[in-house]
KOLVEXVO-133252 format. One record per residue: residue number from 1; chain; x, z, y of N, C-alpha, C in turn. Coordinates in nm, 2 decimals, decimal comma, padded with zeros to 4 digits. Atoms other than C-alpha are relative to their C-alpha. Example, Ala and Ser with C-alpha at 12.3 -4.5 7.8 and 13.67 -1.06 7.14 Angstrom:
2
i/ch/n_px/n_pz/n_py/ca_px/ca_pz/ca_py/c_px/c_pz/c_py
1/A/00,09/00,00/-00,12/01,23/00,78/-00,45/00,09/00,00/00,12 .
2/A/-00,09/00,00/-00,11/01,37/00,71/-00,11/-00,08/00,08/00,11 .
//
This chain:
249
i/ch/n_px/n_pz/n_py/ca_px/ca_pz/ca_py/c_px/c_pz/c_py
1/A/00,04/00,01/-00,07/00,02/00,00/-00,02/00,09/00,03/00,16 .
2/A/-00,11/-00,04/-00,08/00,15/-00,05/00,33/-00,04/00,07/00,07 .
3/A/00,03/-00,14/-00,11/00,22/00,22/00,61/-00,01/-00,06/00,13 .
4/A/00,01/-00,01/-00,09/00,16/00,26/00,96/00,06/00,14/00,05 .
5/A/-00,07/-00,12/-00,04/00,34/00,48/01,16/-00,02/00,11/00,11 .
6/A/00,06/-00,09/-00,06/00,14/00,64/01,39/-00,17/00,02/00,01 .
7/A/00,09/-00,04/00,05/-00,21/00,80/01,34/-00,09/-00,14/00,07 .
8/A/00,08/00,11/-00,07/-00,32/00,53/01,67/00,04/-00,16/-00,08 .
9/A/00,02/00,11/00,06/-00,21/00,25/01,47/-00,10/-00,04/-00,09 .
10/A/00,14/00,04/00,07/-00,56/00,19/01,31/00,02/-00,16/00,06 .
11/A/00,04/00,12/-00,08/-00,51/-00,20/01,42/-00,07/-00,11/-00,11 .
12/A/00,04/00,13/00,08/-00,64/-00,53/01,30/-00,12/00,03/-00,07 .
13/A/00,15/-00,07/00,09/-01,00/-00,36/01,24/-00,14/-00,11/-00,01 .
14/A/00,11/00,13/00,02/-01,20/-00,70/01,34/00,06/-00,13/00,06 .
15/A/-00,06/00,12/-00,06/-01,12/-01,04/01,42/-00,10/-00,10/00,00 .
16/A/00,09/00,13/-00,01/-01,28/-01,37/01,56/00,07/-00,09/-00,11 .
17/A/-00,06/00,09/00,06/-01,07/-01,53/01,30/00,03/00,02/-00,16 .
18/A/-00,01/-00,07/00,15/-01,11/-01,33/00,97/00,03/-00,13/-00,06 .
19/A/-00,03/00,10/00,07/-00,95/-01,59/00,71/00,00/00,02/-00,14 .
20/A/-00,01/-00,04/00,16/-00,98/-01,44/00,38/00,05/00,12/-00,07 .
21/A/-00,01/-00,16/00,05/-00,88/-01,15/00,19/00,17/00,02/00,04 .
22/A/-00,17/-00,03/-00,04/-00,54/-01,01/00,35/00,05/00,11/-00,08 .
23/A/-00,04/-00,11/00,06/-00,52/-00,71/00,12/-00,05/00,01/-00,11 .
24/A/00,06/-00,01/00,11/-00,64/-00,56/-00,19/-00,07/00,12/00,01 .
25/A/00,07/-00,12/-00,01/-00,89/-00,30/-00,11/-00,10/00,00/-00,13 .
26/A/00,08/00,01/00,14/-01,07/-00,19/-00,41/-00,15/-00,01/-00,02 .
27/A/00,17/00,04/-00,03/-01,46/-00,27/-00,51/-00,07/00,11/00,07 .
28/A/00,10/-00,12/-00,06/-01,52/00,07/-00,43/-00,06/00,03/00,11 .
29/A/00,02/00,06/-00,10/-01,48/-00,01/-00,09/-00,16/-00,02/00,10 .
30/A/00,16/00,11/-00,02/-01,86/-00,10/00,08/00,07/-00,06/00,14 .
31/A/00,03/00,08/-00,11/-01,90/-00,40/00,33/-00,05/00,07/00,11 .
32/A/00,08/-00,05/-00,09/-02,02/-00,36/00,64/-00,12/-00,09/-00,03 .
33/A/00,12/00,04/00,01/-02,39/-00,42/00,65/-00,05/-00,02/00,13 .
34/A/00,09/00,09/-00,15/-02,58/-00,66/00,95/-00,13/-00,03/-00,06 .
35/A/00,18/00,03/00,07/-02,95/-00,61/00,93/-00,03/-00,17/00,03 .
36/A/00,05/00,13/00,04/-03,09/-00,95/00,79/-00,02/-00,06/00,11 .
37/A/00,03/00,07/-00,12/-03,29/-01,04/01,07/00,05/-00,03/00,11 .
38/A/-00,11/00,00/-00,08/-03,02/-00,99/01,32/00,10/-00,15/00,03 .
39/A/-00,08/00,10/00,06/-02,83/-01,29/01,14/-00,10/-00,13/00,04 .
40/A/00,06/00,15/00,06/-03,08/-01,58/01,19/00,08/-00,09/00,13 .
41/A/-00,09/00,09/-00,05/-02,86/-01,87/01,33/00,13/00,01/00,00 .
42/A/-00,17/-00,02/00,03/-02,52/-01,73/01,23/00,03/-00,03/-00,15 .
43/A/-00,01/00,04/00,11/-02,36/-01,86/00,94/00,14/00,09/-00,02 .
44/A/-00,11/-00,11/00,05/-02,10/-01,61/00,75/00,14/-00,12/-00,01 .
45/A/-00,11/00,06/00,03/-01,75/-01,80/00,79/00,11/00,04/-00,14 .
46/A/-00,12/-00,08/00,09/-01,51/-01,56/00,61/00,03/00,14/-00,04 .
47/A/-00,03/-00,12/00,05/-01,42/-01,26/00,43/00,11/00,07/00,02 .
48/A/-00,12/-00,03/00,00/-01,15/-01,02/00,50/00,00/00,15/-00,12 .
49/A/-00,04/-00,16/00,05/-01,02/-00,69/00,29/00,15/00,01/00,05 .
50/A/-00,13/-00,06/-00,03/-00,71/-00,48/00,37/-00,01/00,14/-00,05 .
51/A/00,01/-00,20/00,02/-00,59/-00,11/00,29/00,14/00,01/00,06 .
52/A/-00,10/00,00/-00,02/-00,29/00,03/00,45/00,00/00,19/00,04 .
53/A/-00,02/-00,14/-00,05/-00,17/00,41/00,51/00,04/00,06/00,14 .
54/A/-00,05/00,00/-00,13/-00,11/00,55/00,85/00,07/00,15/-00,02 .
55/A/-00,09/-00,14/-00,04/00,14/00,85/00,92/-00,01/00,06/00,14 .
56/A/00,01/-00,08/-00,10/00,13/01,09/01,19/00,09/00,12/-00,01 .
57/A/-00,13/-00,10/00,00/00,46/01,31/01,25/00,05/-00,02/-00,15 .
58/A/-00,09/-00,01/00,15/00,62/01,17/00,93/-00,08/00,05/-00,12 .
59/A/00,06/-00,12/00,16/00,33/01,30/00,69/-00,11/-00,12/00,00 .
60/A/00,09/00,10/00,04/00,12/01,03/00,55/-00,12/00,07/00,01 .
61/A/00,09/-00,07/-00,07/-00,24/01,16/00,73/-00,12/-00,12/-00,07 .
62/A/00,14/00,11/00,01/-00,49/00,84/00,67/00,04/-00,10/-00,11 .
63/A/00,01/00,12/00,09/-00,56/00,60/00,41/-00,11/-00,09/00,03 .
64/A/00,08/00,08/-00,06/-00,75/00,29/00,56/-00,05/-00,12/-00,07 .
65/A/00,07/00,07/00,06/-01,00/00,10/00,35/-00,06/-00,09/00,08 .
66/A/00,07/00,08/-00,09/-01,11/-00,21/00,56/-00,07/-00,15/-00,06 .
67/A/00,06/00,12/00,02/-01,37/-00,51/00,47/-00,08/-00,01/00,13 .
68/A/00,12/00,06/-00,14/-01,55/-00,74/00,73/00,02/-00,14/-00,02 .
69/A/00,06/00,12/00,04/-01,69/-01,06/00,75/00,01/-00,06/00,15 .
70/A/00,03/00,08/-00,18/-01,69/-01,32/01,08/-00,11/-00,09/-00,05 .
71/A/00,10/00,05/-00,03/-01,99/-01,51/01,18/-00,01/-00,12/00,12 .
72/A/-00,02/00,14/-00,08/-02,01/-01,84/01,36/-00,16/-00,01/00,04 .
73/A/00,11/00,05/-00,04/-02,32/-01,98/01,56/00,00/-00,14/-00,02 .
74/A/-00,01/00,20/00,06/-02,40/-02,34/01,38/-00,03/-00,06/00,09 .
75/A/00,08/00,09/-00,07/-02,63/-02,46/01,60/00,13/-00,02/00,13 .
76/A/-00,06/00,06/-00,09/-02,39/-02,45/01,87/00,13/-00,09/-00,03 .
77/A/-00,12/00,10/00,03/-02,07/-02,58/01,71/-00,03/-00,11/-00,08 .
78/A/00,04/00,17/00,08/-02,27/-02,89/01,53/-00,02/-00,07/00,15 .
79/A/00,08/00,11/-00,12/-02,43/-02,99/01,89/00,14/-00,03/00,08 .
80/A/-00,09/00,07/-00,08/-02,09/-02,98/02,06/00,09/-00,10/-00,09 .
81/A/-00,06/00,11/00,06/-01,91/-03,16/01,77/-00,09/-00,12/00,02 .
82/A/00,08/00,17/-00,02/-02,19/-03,43/01,79/00,00/-00,05/00,15 .
83/A/00,00/00,09/-00,12/-02,21/-03,48/02,13/00,16/-00,02/00,06 .
84/A/-00,13/00,04/-00,04/-01,79/-03,49/02,14/00,07/-00,07/-00,08 .
85/A/-00,06/00,09/00,11/-01,78/-03,74/01,86/00,08/00,07/-00,11 .
86/A/-00,07/-00,06/00,09/-01,61/-03,47/01,66/00,14/00,09/00,09 .
87/A/-00,09/-00,06/-00,06/-01,35/-03,41/01,91/00,03/00,14/00,02 .
88/A/00,00/-00,12/-00,01/-01,42/-03,05/01,96/-00,13/00,02/-00,09 .
89/A/00,10/-00,04/00,10/-01,55/-02,92/01,61/00,07/00,13/-00,04 .
90/A/-00,03/-00,11/00,03/-01,51/-02,57/01,61/-00,07/00,12/00,05 .
91/A/00,08/-00,07/-00,03/-01,63/-02,22/01,65/-00,04/00,04/00,16 .
92/A/-00,01/-00,07/-00,15/-01,74/-02,13/02,03/-00,07/00,11/-00,01 .
93/A/00,01/-00,15/00,01/-01,94/-01,82/01,96/-00,01/00,07/-00,13 .
94/A/-00,04/-00,07/00,14/-01,86/-01,59/01,69/00,00/00,16/00,00 .
95/A/00,01/-00,15/-00,01/-01,89/-01,25/01,57/00,03/00,06/-00,11 .
96/A/-00,05/-00,11/00,13/-01,70/-01,02/01,35/-00,04/00,17/00,03 .
97/A/00,02/-00,16/00,02/-01,72/-00,68/01,22/00,04/00,06/-00,14 .
98/A/-00,02/-00,07/00,10/-01,55/-00,43/00,99/-00,04/00,13/00,00 .
99/A/00,01/-00,13/00,02/-01,61/-00,10/00,82/00,13/00,02/-00,07 .
100/A/-00,11/-00,03/00,07/-01,33/00,10/00,77/-00,02/00,13/-00,06 .
101/A/00,02/-00,15/00,09/-01,33/00,36/00,50/00,11/00,08/00,03 .
102/A/-00,13/-00,05/-00,08/-01,09/00,63/00,63/00,01/00,13/-00,11 .
103/A/-00,02/-00,14/00,09/-00,95/00,90/00,35/00,16/00,04/00,04 .
104/A/-00,14/-00,13/-00,03/-00,69/01,20/00,39/-00,04/00,06/00,09 .
105/A/00,01/-00,15/-00,12/-00,64/01,49/00,63/-00,01/-00,07/00,13 .
106/A/00,06/00,05/-00,12/-00,65/01,27/00,90/-00,10/-00,06/00,06 .
107/A/00,13/00,07/-00,04/-00,97/01,14/00,92/-00,08/00,04/00,11 .
108/A/00,00/-00,04/-00,14/-01,08/01,39/01,21/00,03/-00,06/00,12 .
109/A/-00,12/00,01/-00,07/-00,79/01,29/01,40/-00,02/-00,16/00,08 .
110/A/-00,01/00,18/00,03/-00,90/00,91/01,37/-00,14/00,00/00,08 .
111/A/00,14/00,00/-00,10/-01,16/00,92/01,68/-00,01/-00,16/00,06 .
112/A/-00,03/00,12/-00,08/-01,25/00,60/01,84/00,07/00,00/00,13 .
113/A/-00,09/00,03/-00,13/-01,07/00,66/02,17/00,13/00,02/-00,08 .
114/A/-00,16/00,03/00,07/-00,75/00,67/01,89/-00,01/-00,14/-00,03 .
115/A/-00,03/00,10/00,06/-00,86/00,38/01,71/-00,01/-00,14/00,07 .
116/A/00,05/00,11/-00,08/-00,97/00,14/02,00/00,10/-00,09/00,06 .
117/A/-00,12/00,09/-00,06/-00,64/00,03/02,15/00,08/-00,08/-00,13 .
118/A/-00,07/00,06/00,10/-00,47/-00,09/01,83/-00,10/-00,12/-00,09 .
119/A/00,04/00,10/00,03/-00,77/-00,24/01,72/-00,06/-00,12/00,09 .
120/A/-00,01/00,09/-00,06/-00,81/-00,43/01,97/00,09/-00,11/00,03 .
121/A/-00,11/00,02/00,02/-00,47/-00,54/02,00/00,01/-00,13/-00,13 .
122/A/00,01/00,12/00,16/-00,56/-00,73/01,61/-00,12/-00,08/00,06 .
123/A/00,05/00,08/-00,07/-00,86/-00,86/01,81/00,06/-00,12/00,09 .
124/A/-00,02/00,09/-00,10/-00,68/-01,03/02,09/00,11/-00,09/-00,10 .
125/A/-00,09/00,11/00,06/-00,39/-01,17/01,85/-00,07/-00,09/-00,08 .
126/A/00,08/00,07/00,11/-00,65/-01,32/01,63/-00,07/-00,10/00,10 .
127/A/00,06/00,06/-00,12/-00,81/-01,45/01,98/00,11/-00,16/00,02 .
128/A/-00,08/00,11/-00,01/-00,44/-01,64/02,02/00,01/-00,10/-00,08 .
129/A/00,05/00,06/00,12/-00,50/-01,75/01,67/-00,07/-00,13/-00,02 .
130/A/00,13/00,09/-00,01/-00,77/-01,94/01,75/-00,03/-00,08/00,15 .
131/A/-00,02/00,12/-00,14/-00,68/-02,11/02,07/-00,06/00,08/00,10 .
132/A/00,08/-00,02/-00,09/-00,85/-01,86/02,28/00,12/00,08/00,07 .
133/A/-00,11/-00,02/-00,10/-00,58/-01,81/02,60/-00,05/00,07/00,10 .
134/A/00,03/-00,09/-00,15/-00,55/-01,59/02,92/-00,10/00,12/-00,01 .
135/A/00,09/-00,17/00,01/-00,73/-01,27/02,73/00,03/00,07/00,06 .
136/A/-00,02/-00,10/-00,04/-00,76/-01,01/02,93/-00,13/00,11/00,00 .
137/A/00,13/-00,06/00,00/-01,00/-00,71/02,95/-00,02/00,05/00,13 .
138/A/00,06/-00,01/-00,13/-01,22/-00,67/03,23/-00,11/00,17/-00,02 .
139/A/00,06/-00,10/-00,03/-01,47/-00,37/03,33/-00,14/-00,03/-00,09 .
140/A/00,09/-00,01/00,12/-01,74/-00,35/03,05/-00,16/-00,05/00,13 .
141/A/00,13/00,03/-00,08/-02,12/-00,49/03,21/-00,11/00,01/-00,06 .
142/A/00,13/00,04/00,08/-02,47/-00,51/03,12/-00,06/-00,08/-00,06 .
143/A/00,03/-00,09/00,10/-02,59/-00,51/02,87/00,10/00,02/-00,14 .
144/A/-00,06/00,03/00,07/-02,40/-00,32/02,66/-00,02/00,08/-00,15 .
145/A/00,07/-00,08/00,07/-02,45/-00,16/02,29/00,01/00,13/00,01 .
146/A/-00,02/-00,15/00,03/-02,58/00,16/02,23/00,05/00,04/-00,11 .
147/A/-00,02/-00,06/00,11/-02,36/00,29/02,02/00,10/00,12/00,06 .
148/A/-00,07/-00,10/-00,06/-02,14/00,64/02,05/00,14/-00,02/-00,04 .
149/A/-00,19/00,05/00,04/-01,78/00,47/02,08/00,05/-00,04/00,12 .
150/A/-00,09/00,07/-00,18/-01,57/00,29/02,31/-00,03/-00,16/00,00 .
151/A/00,07/00,15/-00,03/-01,70/-00,04/02,46/00,15/-00,09/00,07 .
152/A/-00,10/00,05/-00,06/-01,43/-00,31/02,55/-00,08/-00,16/00,08 .
153/A/00,04/00,13/-00,02/-01,51/-00,64/02,75/00,14/-00,09/00,03 .
154/A/-00,10/00,05/-00,02/-01,32/-00,92/02,76/-00,03/-00,14/00,05 .
155/A/00,01/00,11/-00,07/-01,25/-01,27/02,95/00,16/-00,11/-00,11 .
156/A/-00,11/00,16/00,02/-01,04/-01,61/02,82/-00,05/-00,10/00,05 .
157/A/00,03/00,18/00,01/-01,03/-01,98/02,83/00,05/-00,03/-00,17 .
158/A/00,00/00,06/00,14/-01,04/-02,20/02,52/00,00/-00,15/00,04 .
159/A/-00,05/00,13/-00,02/-00,85/-02,51/02,54/-00,11/-00,15/-00,07 .
160/A/00,13/00,11/00,05/-01,07/-02,85/02,50/00,12/-00,13/00,00 .
161/A/-00,08/00,12/00,02/-00,89/-03,23/02,42/-00,10/-00,10/00,11 .
162/A/00,10/00,09/-00,06/-01,01/-03,50/02,65/-00,05/-00,08/-00,13 .
163/A/00,06/00,12/00,09/-01,24/-03,76/02,52/-00,11/-00,09/00,11 .
164/A/00,11/00,09/-00,09/-01,50/-04,02/02,62/-00,16/00,02/-00,12 .
165/A/00,13/00,02/00,08/-01,85/-04,06/02,54/-00,10/-00,10/00,06 .
166/A/00,10/00,03/-00,08/-02,15/-04,29/02,61/-00,12/00,04/00,01 .
167/A/00,09/-00,07/00,03/-02,43/-04,16/02,74/-00,12/-00,08/00,08 .
168/A/00,15/00,07/-00,03/-02,81/-04,32/02,81/-00,06/00,12/00,06 .
169/A/00,13/-00,12/-00,05/-03,06/-04,11/03,03/-00,04/-00,14/00,10 .
170/A/00,06/00,04/-00,16/-03,30/-04,23/03,31/00,03/-00,16/-00,01 .
171/A/00,03/00,11/00,05/-03,30/-04,60/03,16/00,19/-00,04/00,03 .
172/A/-00,14/00,05/-00,05/-02,93/-04,61/03,26/00,12/00,02/-00,12 .
173/A/-00,12/-00,06/00,03/-02,59/-04,61/03,05/00,14/-00,05/00,05 .
174/A/-00,14/00,02/-00,03/-02,24/-04,53/03,08/00,11/00,07/-00,08 .
175/A/-00,10/-00,12/00,10/-01,92/-04,41/02,94/00,06/00,09/00,11 .
176/A/-00,09/-00,12/-00,11/-01,79/-04,08/03,09/00,11/00,03/-00,12 .
177/A/-00,13/-00,05/00,07/-01,45/-03,97/03,03/00,03/00,12/00,03 .
178/A/-00,03/-00,15/-00,03/-01,37/-03,60/02,99/00,11/00,03/00,01 .
179/A/-00,22/-00,03/00,03/-01,01/-03,47/03,09/00,01/00,11/-00,08 .
180/A/-00,07/-00,17/00,08/-00,82/-03,20/02,89/-00,07/00,11/00,11 .
181/A/00,04/-00,11/-00,13/-00,93/-02,88/03,05/-00,02/00,13/-00,13 .
182/A/00,00/-00,14/00,09/-01,02/-02,51/02,92/-00,19/00,03/00,02 .
183/A/00,10/-00,05/00,01/-01,37/-02,34/02,86/-00,01/00,16/00,03 .
184/A/00,04/-00,16/00,05/-01,44/-01,98/02,99/-00,06/00,06/-00,07 .
185/A/00,05/-00,08/00,11/-01,49/-01,74/02,74/-00,04/00,15/00,02 .
186/A/-00,01/-00,15/-00,04/-01,61/-01,41/02,74/-00,06/00,07/-00,13 .
187/A/00,04/-00,03/00,14/-01,73/-01,13/02,48/00,02/00,16/00,03 .
188/A/00,00/-00,12/00,01/-01,79/-00,77/02,40/00,00/00,08/-00,12 .
189/A/-00,05/-00,02/00,17/-01,68/-00,53/02,14/-00,01/00,16/00,01 .
190/A/00,01/-00,16/00,03/-01,73/-00,17/01,99/00,04/00,04/-00,10 .
191/A/-00,04/-00,10/00,09/-01,55/00,08/01,85/-00,05/00,16/-00,07 .
192/A/00,10/-00,12/-00,02/-01,76/00,38/01,67/00,03/00,05/-00,17 .
193/A/00,00/-00,03/00,15/-01,73/00,63/01,37/-00,11/00,07/00,01 .
194/A/00,14/-00,10/00,00/-02,08/00,75/01,29/00,04/00,11/-00,11 .
195/A/-00,03/-00,07/00,08/-01,90/00,96/01,01/00,15/00,05/-00,02 .
196/A/-00,12/-00,02/00,02/-01,57/01,14/00,94/00,08/-00,14/-00,05 .
197/A/-00,06/00,07/00,07/-01,49/00,90/00,67/-00,01/-00,15/00,04 .
198/A/00,06/00,13/-00,02/-01,65/00,57/00,80/00,01/-00,05/00,18 .
199/A/-00,02/00,07/-00,16/-01,53/00,37/01,15/-00,07/-00,15/00,00 .
200/A/00,05/00,17/00,01/-01,73/00,03/01,25/00,13/-00,07/00,15 .
201/A/-00,06/00,07/-00,09/-01,52/-00,24/01,48/-00,12/-00,12/-00,01 .
202/A/00,07/00,10/-00,03/-01,78/-00,51/01,60/00,00/-00,06/00,10 .
203/A/00,01/00,05/-00,07/-01,82/-00,78/01,84/00,03/-00,12/00,02 .
204/A/-00,03/00,16/00,02/-01,80/-01,14/01,95/00,01/-00,09/00,13 .
205/A/-00,06/00,10/-00,10/-01,68/-01,41/02,21/-00,15/-00,14/-00,02 .
206/A/00,15/00,09/-00,02/-01,92/-01,69/02,37/00,05/-00,09/00,13 .
207/A/-00,05/00,05/-00,12/-01,88/-01,93/02,63/-00,08/00,08/00,11 .
208/A/00,07/-00,03/-00,14/-01,94/-01,84/03,02/-00,07/-00,04/00,05 .
209/A/00,10/00,05/-00,10/-02,18/-01,89/03,26/00,08/-00,14/00,00 .
210/A/-00,07/00,10/-00,05/-02,09/-02,26/03,32/00,06/-00,04/-00,02 .
211/A/-00,15/00,01/00,05/-01,82/-02,28/03,09/-00,01/-00,15/-00,10 .
212/A/00,02/00,09/00,06/-01,98/-02,62/02,89/00,00/-00,12/00,10 .
213/A/00,03/00,04/-00,12/-02,06/-02,75/03,22/00,10/-00,06/00,12 .
214/A/-00,10/-00,02/-00,04/-01,76/-02,69/03,38/00,11/-00,15/00,01 .
215/A/-00,12/00,11/00,04/-01,54/-02,98/03,23/-00,07/-00,15/00,02 .
216/A/00,07/00,17/-00,03/-01,80/-03,26/03,29/00,02/-00,05/00,14 .
217/A/-00,01/00,06/-00,13/-01,69/-03,53/03,56/-00,10/-00,04/00,09 .
218/A/00,10/00,07/-00,09/-01,85/-03,59/03,86/-00,04/-00,17/00,01 .
219/A/00,09/00,13/00,01/-02,07/-03,90/03,81/-00,07/-00,06/00,11 .
220/A/00,04/00,03/-00,14/-02,19/-03,94/04,17/-00,16/00,01/-00,01 .
221/A/00,15/-00,05/00,01/-02,54/-03,80/04,08/-00,06/-00,01/-00,14 .
222/A/00,04/00,01/00,17/-02,59/-03,91/03,70/00,01/00,14/-00,04 .
223/A/-00,02/-00,12/00,06/-02,67/-03,55/03,50/00,04/-00,01/-00,12 .
224/A/-00,09/00,02/00,16/-02,43/-03,58/03,20/00,00/00,14/-00,01 .
225/A/00,01/-00,08/00,11/-02,45/-03,22/03,15/-00,15/00,02/-00,06 .
226/A/00,15/-00,02/00,03/-02,85/-03,23/03,11/-00,02/-00,13/-00,14 .
227/A/00,01/00,11/00,07/-02,80/-03,57/02,94/00,08/00,02/-00,14 .
228/A/-00,06/-00,05/00,07/-02,56/-03,40/02,71/-00,03/00,14/-00,09 .
229/A/00,04/-00,12/00,01/-02,76/-03,09/02,68/00,11/00,11/-00,03 .
230/A/-00,11/-00,09/00,00/-02,48/-02,87/02,75/00,00/00,13/00,08 .
231/A/00,03/-00,15/-00,09/-02,67/-02,59/02,91/-00,03/00,12/-00,09 .
232/A/-00,01/-00,18/00,06/-02,59/-02,25/02,76/-00,02/00,11/00,06 .
233/A/00,04/-00,14/-00,10/-02,73/-01,92/02,85/00,09/00,10/-00,06 .
234/A/-00,10/-00,09/00,06/-02,45/-01,68/02,83/-00,08/00,13/-00,04 .
235/A/00,11/-00,12/-00,03/-02,73/-01,40/02,89/00,00/00,03/-00,15 .
236/A/00,05/00,03/00,20/-02,87/-01,51/02,53/00,12/00,09/-00,06 .
237/A/-00,11/-00,02/00,07/-02,57/-01,49/02,37/00,05/00,15/-00,01 .
238/A/-00,02/-00,14/-00,01/-02,49/-01,16/02,49/-00,08/00,08/-00,05 .
239/A/00,11/-00,09/00,00/-02,79/-01,05/02,41/-00,01/00,02/-00,16 .
240/A/00,05/00,02/00,16/-02,78/-01,16/02,06/00,14/00,09/-00,08 .
241/A/-00,15/-00,11/00,04/-02,36/-01,00/02,01/-00,08/00,13/-00,01 .
242/A/00,04/-00,18/-00,02/-02,52/-00,63/02,15/-00,10/-00,02/-00,16 .
243/A/00,10/-00,03/00,14/-02,82/-00,68/01,90/00,09/00,01/-00,11 .
244/A/-00,14/00,00/00,16/-02,53/-00,78/01,59/00,06/00,13/-00,02 .
245/A/-00,03/-00,16/-00,01/-02,40/-00,47/01,71/-00,03/00,12/-00,03 .
246/A/00,12/-00,06/00,02/-02,65/-00,25/01,70/-00,08/00,00/-00,15 .
247/A/00,06/00,03/00,13/-02,75/-00,40/01,38/00,08/00,05/-00,11 .
248/A/-00,12/-00,04/00,05/-02,44/-00,27/01,21/-00,03/00,11/-00,07 .
249/A/-00,02/-00,13/00,04/-02,40/-00,01/00,99/00,00/00,01/-00,16 .
//
């Protein structure tokens, strides 16, 4: 089993890029459960297992057994892929959740306040692996999940390639070129611990206000965003992410 040197080192608890088994967590350690009705429109992409020891002042104080899932909002991914002729075929709205089973004398010391920084560093490293850049923590804004723990808010950018697309609307047809650029991204995450032996980390990222429309070129009055169906409501995505966090247990 792997070892971590400090109790604050409970890292990598949830990822937007959970991509398969990263450890050997035994069958008896439970998976996180998200209420099925809250997952309408979300498709499970991958799962993750891991286990490691955490030491505190030279003592093996905690064993962490982690299991998690990652979900993608399929309709958005497929719509953008279709609109860009597969030039952009990636998850643009994603939810990740992990359940940590804690064992050992250090369970009570592993509070959400101690877990959050290293857990979020794990999240941030996975942002980078998924092409989300310039990630920074910002002050949380409403609505926030109602959990007894720590809340973290993010802003970032997702790079997009250049591409062209023929568009028809209002009896007009034209080919529009889209320059290489970036989409603003935002997200919210929570870390909470309902029991001494159980902690959760859950949250997600989604396009920010006007993000998809922002790279649409000026065509002198031709409403490209409407023609492409690029109107995306980030408030709805945030509400869904908050609901998914609250539906986790």
